[in-house]
ZAKE-723051 format. One line per 3 residues: number of its first residue (from 1); their letters; for each residue x, y, z of C-alpha. Coordinates in nm, 4 decimals. Layout:
% ZAKE-723051
NUM) a) X/Y/Z; ...
This chain:
% ZAKE-723051
1) mil) 0.0000/0.0000/0.0000; 0.1127/0.3539/-0.0760; -0.0119/0.6778/0.0766
4) lfd) 0.0956/1.0227/-0.0447; 0.0538/1.3172/0.1916; 0.2390/1.6418/0.2632
7) srn) 0.1049/1.8478/0.5537; 0.2896/2.1548/0.4204; 0.1257/2.1466/0.0799
10) tef) -0.2248/2.2931/0.0595; -0.3144/2.0314/-0.2025; -0.3124/1.7864/0.0907
13) krp) -0.3921/2.0028/0.3961; -0.5832/2.3272/0.4234; -0.5154/2.5665/0.5794
16) fgc) -0.1379/2.5542/0.6015; -0.0069/2.5191/0.9556; -0.2295/2.6195/1.2441
19) vpl) -0.6090/2.6428/1.2194; -0.7991/2.9517/1.3398; -1.1013/2.8916/1.5611
22) gae) -1.4107/2.8424/1.3483; -1.2183/2.7306/1.0398; -1.2489/2.3870/0.8839
25) lci) -0.9504/2.1529/0.8573; -0.9455/1.9700/0.5242; -0.7185/1.6672/0.4742
28) tvy) -0.6562/1.4947/0.1385; -0.4480/1.1834/0.0598; -0.3541/0.9958/-0.2566
31) vqp) -0.3523/0.6175/-0.2131; -0.2761/0.2887/-0.3842; -0.4569/0.0617/-0.4517
34) kns) -0.7255/0.2935/-0.5882; -1.0089/0.0910/-0.4386; -0.8738/0.1086/-0.0814
37) eaf) -1.0741/0.2360/0.2120; -0.9084/0.5329/0.3788; -0.9533/0.6573/0.7348
40) llf) -0.8319/0.9678/0.9140; -0.7215/0.8715/1.2663; -0.7834/1.1935/1.4556
43) rrd) -0.7142/1.2601/1.8217; -0.7651/1.5726/2.0268; -0.5010/1.6158/2.2925
46) gee) -0.5879/1.4067/2.5966; -0.8650/1.2123/2.4163; -0.8936/0.8772/2.2395
49) ekw) -0.8116/0.8459/1.8695; -1.1218/0.8507/1.6462; -1.1498/0.6832/1.3064
52) ipm) -1.3075/0.9164/1.0512; -1.3956/0.7595/0.7124; -1.2444/0.9588/0.4257
55) nrm) -1.4603/1.0283/0.1204; -1.3482/0.9055/-0.2197; -1.3197/1.2082/-0.4505
58) gsk) -1.2055/1.0339/-0.7682; -0.8666/0.9308/-0.8957; -0.5557/1.0665/-1.0580
61) key) -0.3512/0.8245/-1.2684; -0.2914/0.5194/-1.0513; -0.3968/0.6893/-0.7247
64) gif) -0.7315/0.7150/-0.5513; -0.8060/1.0539/-0.3947; -0.9688/1.0662/-0.0492
67) taa) -1.0703/1.3659/0.1607; -1.1959/1.4295/0.5135; -1.2993/1.7538/0.6804
70) vsg) -1.2866/1.8288/1.0512; -1.4848/2.1215/1.1873; -1.5729/2.2557/1.5290
73) lsa) -1.2194/2.2378/1.6625; -1.1676/2.3982/2.0013; -0.8487/2.5831/2.0893
76) gls) -0.5721/2.3343/2.1548; -0.3679/2.0575/1.9980; -0.4859/1.7688/1.7855
79) fyr) -0.2941/1.4839/1.6224; -0.3667/1.2661/1.3224; -0.2527/0.9600/1.1278
82) fcl) -0.4055/0.7507/0.8494; -0.5203/0.3950/0.7875; -0.5687/0.2134/0.4551
85) rsg) -0.7711/-0.1077/0.4130; -0.7442/-0.3185/0.1020; -0.7760/-0.6897/0.0291
88) gke) -0.8335/-0.7731/0.3924; -0.5139/-0.5948/0.4985; -0.4907/-0.2852/0.7164
91) tif) -0.1911/-0.0494/0.7222; -0.1364/0.2466/0.9522; 0.0615/0.5464/0.8224
94) gkg) 0.2239/0.7872/1.0657; 0.4620/1.0795/1.0309; 0.8088/0.9659/0.9309
97) afn) 1.1401/1.1355/0.8602; 1.1267/1.4607/0.6662; 0.7490/1.4787/0.7132
100) epe) 0.6801/1.1821/0.4838; 0.4203/0.9118/0.5566; 0.5679/0.6001/0.7162
103) qng) 0.4073/0.2582/0.7243; 0.3307/0.1318/1.0752; 0.4386/0.4707/1.2051
106) qna) 0.3335/0.5679/1.5555; 0.4263/0.9346/1.5282; 0.1421/1.1660/1.4334
109) wqv) 0.1137/1.4961/1.2541; 0.0203/1.7902/1.4743; -0.2297/2.0674/1.4197
112) lcy) -0.2841/2.3569/1.6593; -0.6144/2.5438/1.6747; -0.5878/2.8992/1.8082
115) dps) -0.7953/3.2094/1.8640; -0.6964/3.4631/1.5957; -0.8428/3.7480/1.8009
118) sha) -0.5403/3.7232/2.0363; -0.3212/3.9325/1.8093; 0.0492/3.9793/1.8619
121) pqp) 0.1329/4.3523/1.8595; 0.2338/4.4421/1.5045; 0.5223/4.6792/1.5916
124) fcg) 0.7088/4.3806/1.7405; 0.6499/4.1346/1.4545; 0.9770/4.0981/1.2672
127) avy) 1.1360/4.3857/1.4608; 1.5127/4.3955/1.5271; 1.5834/4.3438/1.8995
130) yqi) 1.8977/4.4130/2.0985; 1.9564/4.2375/2.4312; 2.1494/4.4329/2.6946
133) fpd) 2.3006/4.3048/3.0166; 2.2828/4.6480/3.1833; 2.5847/4.6252/3.4165
136) rfy) 2.8116/4.5381/3.1219; 2.7001/4.7788/2.8484; 2.8021/5.1400/2.9145
139) qeg) 2.8485/5.3725/3.2112; 2.7466/5.7362/3.2015; 2.8255/5.9289/3.5195
142) tcd) 2.7894/5.7755/3.8637; 2.4923/5.6559/4.0663; 2.3998/5.6906/4.4324
145) lse) 2.5033/5.3577/4.5849; 2.4111/5.4381/4.9435; 2.1249/5.1851/4.9339
148) klt) 2.2964/4.9231/4.7195; 2.2789/4.5809/4.8857; 2.6121/4.4822/5.0332
151) pyw) 2.8701/4.3420/5.0094; 2.9647/4.4317/4.6523; 3.2706/4.5536/4.4669
154) ihe) 3.3287/4.7401/4.1414; 3.5960/4.6569/3.8851; 3.8356/4.9432/3.8245
157) nks) 3.9244/4.8093/3.4815; 3.6374/4.7596/3.2355; 3.8424/4.4979/3.0481
160) dvp) 3.8567/4.2647/3.3510; 3.7193/3.9141/3.3280; 3.4020/3.8942/3.5421
163) qyq) 3.4594/3.7183/3.8722; 3.4269/3.3442/3.8202; 3.6338/3.1933/4.1007
166) pde) 3.4690/3.0936/4.4294; 3.5499/3.2795/4.7495; 3.7077/3.1266/5.0596
169) hge) 3.3729/2.9591/5.1384; 3.3486/2.8001/4.7939; 3.0749/3.0374/4.6775
172) ikn) 3.0477/3.2447/4.3603; 2.8405/3.5375/4.4805; 2.8045/3.7335/4.1538
175) ndf) 2.8539/4.0530/4.3516; 3.1182/4.2090/4.1263; 3.0013/4.5017/3.9159
178) fgg) 3.1342/4.7060/3.6235; 2.9079/5.0088/3.6663; 2.6976/5.0021/3.3499
181) nlr) 2.3793/5.2016/3.4059; 2.0561/5.3281/3.2520; 2.2045/5.6636/3.1585
184) giq) 2.4755/5.4711/2.9801; 2.2163/5.2913/2.7685; 2.0491/5.6232/2.6905
187) akl) 2.3847/5.7685/2.5850; 2.4231/5.4930/2.3251; 2.0758/5.5104/2.1719
190) ddl) 2.2112/5.6859/1.8615; 2.4554/5.3997/1.8033; 2.1788/5.1426/1.8443
193) del) 1.9484/5.3391/1.6146; 2.2198/5.3477/1.3483; 2.2618/4.9712/1.3850
196) gvr) 1.8923/4.9324/1.3042; 1.7643/4.8313/1.6471; 1.3914/4.8819/1.7056
199) vly) 1.3453/4.7080/2.0439; 1.5726/4.7014/2.3493; 1.5411/4.3957/2.5715
202) ltp) 1.6976/4.4644/2.9126; 1.7841/4.1800/3.1464; 1.6528/4.2553/3.4988
205) ifm) 1.6825/4.6115/3.6242; 1.4931/4.5671/3.9536; 1.6797/4.6118/4.2803
208) ays) 1.8785/4.2957/4.3591; 2.1921/4.1751/4.5302; 2.3667/4.0165/4.2321
211) nhr) 2.5033/4.1624/3.9088; 2.2612/3.9548/3.6960; 1.9628/4.0624/3.9095
214) ydt) 1.7614/3.7450/3.8650; 1.7394/3.7471/4.2460; 1.4916/4.0321/4.2826
217) ady) 1.5031/4.2259/4.6095; 1.2353/4.4858/4.5307; 1.0173/4.4726/4.2204
220) lrv) 0.9208/4.8384/4.2543; 1.2718/4.9869/4.2605; 1.5471/5.0260/4.0052
223) dpm) 1.8718/4.8781/4.1329; 2.0820/5.1671/4.2722; 2.3793/5.0574/4.0623
226) lgt) 2.1707/5.1281/3.7505; 2.0195/5.4576/3.8598; 1.6734/5.5738/3.9516
229) edd) 1.3147/5.5517/3.8389; 1.3595/5.8916/3.6745; 1.6537/5.7496/3.4775
232) fra) 1.4334/5.4679/3.3535; 1.1538/5.7061/3.2579; 1.4018/5.9263/3.0703
235) lcc) 1.5478/5.6254/2.8873; 1.2021/5.5176/2.7719; 1.1149/5.8688/2.6558
238) kah) 1.4346/5.9039/2.4519; 1.3938/5.5574/2.3044; 1.0354/5.6299/2.2053
241) ekg) 1.1432/5.9533/2.0372; 1.3674/5.7416/1.8148; 1.0917/5.4932/1.7380
244) mki) 1.2376/5.2288/1.9707; 1.0583/5.0231/2.2304; 1.1849/4.8758/2.5581
247) ild) 1.0910/4.5457/2.7191; 1.1889/4.4329/3.0669; 1.2881/4.0944/3.2035
250) gvf) 1.0221/3.9741/3.4467; 1.1416/3.7185/3.7021; 0.8230/3.5992/3.8696
253) sht) 0.8826/3.2345/3.9645; 1.1239/3.3198/4.2483; 1.2755/3.6133/4.4342
256) gdn) 1.6084/3.6683/4.6013; 1.6579/3.5530/4.9590; 1.7956/3.9005/5.0354
259) svy) 1.4744/4.0767/4.9450; 1.1930/4.2831/5.0883; 0.9746/3.9759/5.0578
262) fdr) 1.1878/3.6897/5.1931; 1.4441/3.8841/5.4001; 1.6607/3.5930/5.5039
265) ygh) 1.9243/3.8233/5.6578; 1.6890/4.0693/5.8293; 1.8008/4.3593/5.6094
268) fgn) 1.4486/4.4889/5.5426; 1.2680/4.3843/5.8611; 0.9317/4.2593/5.7395
271) gav) 1.0000/3.9620/5.5152; 0.8773/3.6041/5.5342; 1.1816/3.4942/5.7372
274) snp) 1.2478/3.8034/5.9490; 0.8827/3.8380/6.0554; 0.6692/3.5243/6.1230
277) vsp) 0.3499/3.7250/6.0558; 0.4856/3.8978/5.7481; 0.2305/3.9647/5.4703
280) yrs) 0.4770/3.7903/5.2385; 0.5066/3.4638/5.4315; 0.2282/3.2934/5.2354
283) wyr) 0.4144/3.3644/4.9107; 0.6777/3.0989/4.9876; 0.6763/2.7206/5.0253
286) ftn) 0.8315/2.6429/5.3620; 0.8775/2.2789/5.4560; 1.0239/2.3629/5.7972
289) ypn) 0.9879/2.7331/5.8773; 1.2087/2.9303/5.8519; 1.5113/2.7232/5.7512
292) dye) 1.3787/2.4824/5.4900; 1.1985/2.6067/5.1819; 1.1555/2.5286/4.8141
295) cww) 1.4088/2.7090/4.6018; 1.4799/2.7421/4.2315; 1.6884/2.4500/4.1081
298) gir) 1.8079/2.3958/4.4644; 1.9797/2.7375/4.4840; 1.9237/2.8624/4.8393
301) tlp) 1.9489/3.2276/4.7403; 1.6489/3.1925/4.5058; 1.3382/3.0902/4.7058
304) cve) 1.0426/2.9892/4.4889; 0.7134/3.1723/4.5213; 0.3578/3.0422/4.5138
307) eln) 0.2549/3.2173/4.1914; -0.1197/3.1666/4.2431; -0.1216/3.2965/4.6002
310) psy) -0.3926/3.5695/4.6019; -0.1682/3.8186/4.7788; 0.1163/3.7571/4.5345
313) ley) -0.1156/3.7868/4.2350; -0.2561/4.1156/4.3588; 0.0912/4.2572/4.4211
316) mit) 0.2303/4.1458/4.0872; -0.0622/4.1531/3.8467; -0.4203/4.2106/3.9512
319) grd) -0.3864/4.5130/4.1807; -0.4579/4.8593/4.0402; -0.0974/4.9580/4.1113
322) svi) 0.0613/4.6179/4.0510; 0.4234/4.5632/3.9553; 0.3231/4.4773/3.5983
325) rhw) 0.1289/4.8009/3.5587; 0.3854/5.0152/3.7388; 0.6629/4.9678/3.4836
328) lrl) 0.4316/4.9921/3.1839; 0.3130/5.3293/3.3140; 0.6725/5.4429/3.3452
331) gad) 0.7340/5.3660/2.9785; 0.8092/4.9935/2.9374; 0.6543/4.8337/2.6297
334) gyr) 0.6302/4.4759/2.7457; 0.7981/4.1870/2.9236; 1.0227/3.8923/2.8557
337) ldv) 0.9191/3.6288/3.1098; 1.2026/3.4369/3.2711; 1.1480/3.0574/3.2923
340) ade) 0.7969/3.0795/3.1489; 0.7711/2.7007/3.1870; 0.7545/2.7473/3.5638
343) lpd) 0.4716/3.0006/3.5543; 0.1231/2.8412/3.5719; -0.1165/2.8949/3.2826
346) efl) -0.3554/3.0811/3.5123; -0.0743/3.3200/3.6078; 0.0152/3.3814/3.2439
349) ell) -0.3458/3.4459/3.1476; -0.3905/3.7006/3.4262; -0.0603/3.8655/3.3375
352) rna) -0.1589/3.8968/2.9721; -0.4938/4.0500/3.0647; -0.3278/4.3104/3.2853
355) vke) -0.0567/4.3945/3.0337; -0.2984/4.4374/2.7415; -0.5431/4.6350/2.9537
358) eke) -0.2685/4.8731/3.0598; -0.1003/4.8998/2.7182; -0.2773/4.7246/2.4325
361) dav) 0.0253/4.7068/2.2027; 0.2685/4.5824/2.4713; 0.4398/4.2509/2.4037
364) iig) 0.4842/3.9338/2.6126; 0.7746/3.7035/2.5229; 0.8307/3.3770/2.7102
367) evw) 1.1598/3.2027/2.7777; 1.0932/2.8603/2.6249; 1.3846/2.6537/2.4940
370) eda) 1.1862/2.3901/2.3018; 0.8972/2.3871/2.0543; 0.6474/2.5993/2.2470
373) snk) 0.3462/2.4738/2.0528; 0.3512/2.1295/2.2140; 0.5654/2.1859/2.5238
376) isy) 0.4983/1.9721/2.8294; 0.6432/2.1004/3.1545; 0.5949/1.9488/3.4968
379) gkr) 0.3652/1.6878/3.3412; 0.1265/1.9404/3.1882; 0.0723/2.0508/2.8288
382) rky) 0.1322/2.4246/2.8032; -0.1166/2.6577/2.6343; 0.1211/2.9368/2.5346
385) fyg) -0.0286/2.9979/2.1892; -0.3868/2.8817/2.2297; -0.4594/2.9936/2.5845
388) ael) -0.4152/3.3700/2.5277; -0.0830/3.3766/2.7152; 0.2259/3.4638/2.5081
391) dgv) 0.2778/3.6722/2.1957; 0.6010/3.4891/2.1171; 0.8937/3.2993/2.2676
394) mny) 1.2718/3.2988/2.2615; 1.3431/3.0838/1.9575; 1.6209/2.8558/2.0751
397) vfr) 1.5021/2.5933/1.8244; 1.6084/2.8118/1.5319; 1.9356/2.8922/1.7115
400) gai) 2.0234/2.5253/1.7388; 1.9318/2.4619/1.3758; 2.1397/2.7567/1.2489
403) idf) 2.4495/2.6616/1.4487; 2.4271/2.2957/1.3528; 2.3845/2.3783/0.9845
406) vtg) 2.6646/2.6330/0.9426; 2.9047/2.4068/1.1349; 2.8101/2.0988/0.9307
409) vis) 2.6538/1.8992/1.2137; 2.3274/1.8577/1.0219; 2.2524/1.8470/0.6511
412) aqq) 2.0678/2.1142/0.4579; 1.7668/1.8813/0.4383; 1.7681/1.8310/0.8158
415) wme) 1.7944/2.2056/0.8685; 1.4978/2.2751/0.6419; 1.2922/2.0080/0.8189
418) qvm) 1.3655/2.1547/1.1641; 1.2783/2.5048/1.0484; 0.9622/2.4117/0.8581
421) qlv) 0.8318/2.2045/1.1471; 0.8315/2.5156/1.3625; 0.6859/2.7281/1.0807
424) eny) 0.4033/2.4750/1.0582; 0.3513/2.4386/1.4353; 0.3388/2.8082/1.5355
427) pae) 0.0599/3.0537/1.4518; 0.2064/3.2968/1.1971; 0.1915/3.5987/1.4285
430) als) 0.3491/3.4076/1.7170; 0.6341/3.3032/1.4907; 0.6853/3.6571/1.3610
433) csl) 0.6856/3.7841/1.7198; 0.9331/3.5261/1.8525; 1.2959/3.6210/1.9181
436) nll) 1.5459/3.4546/1.6863; 1.8845/3.4560/1.8526; 2.2440/3.3387/1.8215
439) sth) 2.3673/3.4250/2.1729; 2.2160/3.5219/2.5052; 2.3393/3.5708/2.8599
442) dtg) 2.2756/3.1959/2.9040; 2.4863/3.0707/2.6113; 2.8393/3.0986/2.4819
445) ril) 2.9001/3.3898/2.2462; 2.8215/3.2960/1.8897; 3.1659/3.3756/1.7442
448) tvl) 3.3326/3.1457/1.9970; 3.0712/2.8744/1.9383; 3.1121/2.8871/1.5589
451) agt) 3.4934/2.8865/1.5685; 3.4819/2.5179/1.6557; 3.6855/2.5364/1.9751
454) dgn) 3.5972/2.2827/2.2415; 3.5687/2.4629/2.5727; 3.4890/2.1337/2.7431
457) qms) 3.8528/2.0338/2.6987; 3.9702/2.3448/2.8873; 3.9825/2.4260/3.2566
460) rde) 3.7706/2.7149/3.3795; 4.0831/2.9286/3.4122; 4.1726/2.8495/3.0507
463) rar) 3.8244/2.9421/2.9304; 3.8468/3.2706/3.1184; 4.1624/3.3679/2.9289
466) akl) 4.0767/3.2048/2.5953; 4.0986/3.4031/2.2719; 4.0554/3.2630/1.9238
469) dek) 4.3737/3.2298/1.7230; 4.3910/3.3681/1.3690; 4.2739/3.0488/1.1987
472) qye) 3.9903/2.9932/1.4453; 3.8809/3.3551/1.4139; 3.8737/3.3374/1.0337
475) lgv) 3.6586/3.0235/1.0430; 3.4305/3.1719/1.3086; 3.3729/3.4935/1.1119
478) krl) 3.3020/3.3058/0.7876; 3.0420/3.0934/0.9618; 2.9079/3.3932/1.1540
481) faa) 2.8224/3.5798/0.8347; 2.6124/3.2840/0.7202; 2.4475/3.2536/1.0625
484) vfl) 2.3632/3.6246/1.0736; 2.2112/3.6001/0.7274; 1.9785/3.3232/0.8443
487) lft) 1.9051/3.5057/1.1706; 1.7639/3.8024/0.9786; 1.5923/3.6229/0.6905
490) lpg) 1.4044/3.3501/0.8786; 1.0526/3.4254/1.0095; 1.0723/3.5998/1.3455
493) spc) 1.2382/3.8914/1.5189; 1.6198/3.8822/1.5130; 1.7732/3.9560/1.8529
496) iyy) 2.1337/4.0740/1.8779; 2.3111/3.9986/2.2049; 2.5130/4.3045/2.3034
499) gde) 2.8674/4.2843/2.1664; 2.8002/4.0078/1.9147; 2.7857/4.2757/1.6477
502) igm) 3.1523/4.3629/1.7067; 3.2754/4.0066/1.7442; 3.3053/3.9785/2.1215
505) qgy) 3.4153/3.6331/2.2364; 3.3466/3.4170/2.5384; 3.2414/3.0781/2.6645
508) edp) 2.9682/3.0228/2.9225; 2.8521/3.2578/3.2009; 3.0239/3.4757/3.3122
511) fnr) 3.2704/3.4812/3.0191; 2.9844/3.5752/2.7864; 2.9064/3.8756/3.0094
514) rfy) 3.2160/4.0896/2.9750; 3.1882/4.4671/2.9541; 3.1236/4.5965/2.6015
517) ewd) 3.4477/4.6569/2.4145; 3.3823/5.0135/2.3045; 3.7417/5.0826/2.2011
520) sgd) 3.7819/4.7759/1.9802; 3.5753/4.5331/1.7778; 3.5536/4.4005/1.4245
523) ksi) 3.3990/4.6616/1.1945; 3.3307/4.4040/0.9214; 3.1073/4.2072/1.1593
526) hei) 2.9310/4.5258/1.2673; 2.8679/4.6112/0.9025; 2.7051/4.2737/0.8306
529) fkr) 2.4675/4.3124/1.1263; 2.3883/4.6687/1.0193; 2.3212/4.5745/0.6573
532) mak) 2.1008/4.2819/0.7477; 1.9071/4.4916/1.0001; 1.8418/4.7496/0.7287
535) vkn) 1.7047/4.4812/0.4963; 1.4835/4.3392/0.7726; 1.3524/4.6836/0.8649
538) tsr) 1.2556/4.7697/0.5072; 1.0951/4.4437/0.3932; 0.7491/4.3350/0.5009
541) alq) 0.8166/3.9970/0.3419; 1.1101/3.9414/0.5788; 0.9179/4.0798/0.8751
544) vge) 0.5876/3.8937/0.8468; 0.5866/3.7077/0.5151; 0.5281/3.3385/0.4526
547) mep) 0.8233/3.1032/0.4168; 0.8377/2.8545/0.1312; 1.1315/2.6166/0.0731
550) cfv) 1.3005/2.6508/-0.2649; 1.6176/2.4553/-0.3445; 1.8156/2.2477/-0.0962
553) teg) 2.1348/2.0572/-0.1602; 2.4481/1.9635/0.0295; 2.5534/2.2628/0.2405
556) fvs) 2.3102/2.4944/0.0597; 1.9617/2.6172/0.1485; 1.7269/2.8587/-0.0218
559) fyr) 1.3736/2.9672/0.0538; 1.1198/3.2291/-0.0423; 0.9738/3.4937/0.1857
562) kyk) 0.6493/3.6267/0.0406; 0.4085/3.8993/0.1436; 0.1379/4.0319/-0.0865
565) ges) 0.3242/4.1367/-0.4038; 0.6739/4.1082/-0.2571; 0.8663/3.7874/-0.3252
568) llc) 1.2221/3.7422/-0.2026; 1.4577/3.4498/-0.2515; 1.6953/3.3992/0.0418
571) avn) 1.9930/3.1703/-0.0151; 2.3081/3.0779/0.1741; 2.5884/2.8469/0.0694
574) csc) 2.7843/2.6810/0.3505; 2.9508/2.4291/0.1205; 3.3011/2.4471/-0.0240
577) rpv) 3.1847/2.4781/-0.3857; 2.9778/2.7292/-0.5877; 2.6052/2.6539/-0.6182
580) tlp) 2.3918/2.7879/-0.9036; 2.0183/2.8547/-0.8830; 1.8246/2.8631/-1.2123
583) vsc) 1.6130/3.1544/-1.0923; 1.5781/3.4920/-1.2616; 1.6700/3.7834/-1.0383
586) agv) 1.4978/4.1192/-1.0611; 1.7231/4.2786/-0.7997; 1.9467/4.2283/-0.4993
589) leg) 1.8465/4.3591/-0.1565; 2.1593/4.2303/0.0153; 2.4265/3.9763/-0.0582
592) mry) 2.7906/3.8765/-0.0526; 3.0060/3.6393/-0.2524; 2.7557/3.5859/-0.5339
595) lkn) 2.7367/3.6144/-0.9146; 2.4201/3.6828/-1.1116; 2.2756/3.7406/-1.4541
598) dkk) 1.9193/3.7487/-1.5833; 1.8794/3.3702/-1.5781; 2.0721/3.2417/-1.2802
601) itl) 2.2302/3.3194/-0.9447; 2.5552/3.1601/-0.8311; 2.6618/3.1687/-0.4676
604) lpf) 3.0291/3.1160/-0.3958; 3.1379/2.9211/-0.0826; 2.9892/3.0928/0.2245
607) gsg) 2.8082/3.3365/0.0007; 2.4539/3.4556/0.0678; 2.1932/3.6869/-0.0730
610) vfq) 1.8399/3.8227/-0.0611; 1.7164/3.8446/-0.4193; 1.3987/4.0026/-0.5559
613) tg) 1.2108/3.7553/-0.7747; 0.8746/3.9222/-0.8133
């Protein structure tokens, strides 16, 4: 028996990808023998599989054509396979490699039904982001540190390696600072505007003990090392004048132990530990008060909160002057949610309601490392895209695919399959609003990663001092140009991690968090980021257009981005030989290492280009 089906071809499945509420899902298959019986095996998430007879619609050559329609889908996930019966035999077809039907396959195709009224804010769809680790970006003037949590120390030399060695007690306290501040970010807005940045994503700015500030001490205060509330308001105003937006990092699954709320050391006087009748005591999960409590990943300095505690919800979200509303009123344009997997669906729904009520076009981005459309965390299917929760996520899936492709770990066909699976699984707006990235504060810097050096073979001291040699650097830059091209041409919002655009290097935290190298940097790398940002900012096809695979061969991928009358061909060659595309080219938006005439385009090794084809 033979069954032909391609979920990404509208001849076989309509609509493409996700299904809006109220729309009908139509599935068509071609089968041999022609006189077979065909069944659609359809299962809504959490329910039993149902056998739906498919209607015979005629034939085409040696194939019988069968169709089934499914209507009345509710928001959520569904899965489907097929069964053919002929001559007393029954064969199940599931989803196999490269999206092709597989006999006796247990894997199913996925379809997500979503509410199209939950729009992602258009200014963020396909926008160029820039992630800043505030302490390590730029310092303008000095700040009043009289209320900075102690102990701390400030590096005299901005080129120092961040502290990575444990103290005499074996602890790494992350209490070394470089002095970057909010006024410093404001001072560099012209540079970021010239680069093409439209959205600034700031890692936490709330008062905290550590330099990374994921251990919040007071959600309603700017950390003294960064400045004041007035500094934040001024930064937002200046950014908005330049057409930029600012989103904040919201850390809501845990606080710091040295905080107004937990107060393990009695610094504030009314926390859950320092005061047995504290209004914050019910926020935390004590197993043996006050010494034993649930903490994030077992880190004692990060006590977990009970996110659905009524008092916590009112303080953070539902109150008229909640934390969420406070920063939006000061000028923030949305939130990136730290460890979104650990925030209950009910919490996310309430947060979204408050954010959109306060500022309708604000954005909510979740930190999710896997495919967010079908993510299961803590034994529960997450409803990020069909439960009115997130506008988009941090797209680590694309990051992994890009790195693996340009370094030769996966083939071009495998890369296209990984990318198209996500294109198919995400609602179009959610995909356009998700952050495509190459580096973050949680990963090694992309230039170091692409240079092919194995940090696992080095000691921590060696990684702290490591610099790429000339050969490694040349390889890293060559691969980086290809990676940046894909970062900006794939569906989604490209996010530049501060310093990547000048070729900063570094392995894992904290070596990826050095102070910005303002007096050095590779101008050729900066130019590539700038040119690609310009193309992204001027093309609606690249910002929100459909993606359609074109030609794929060893080390080479090409695909179309289409929006209304605009059709662009994006191609990158990571092989060691020239590759020619028999496609006419009406114009070139951006490219390097390519040859063209009216009838064909040739990309040289590690060449790339965005070509107008219609």
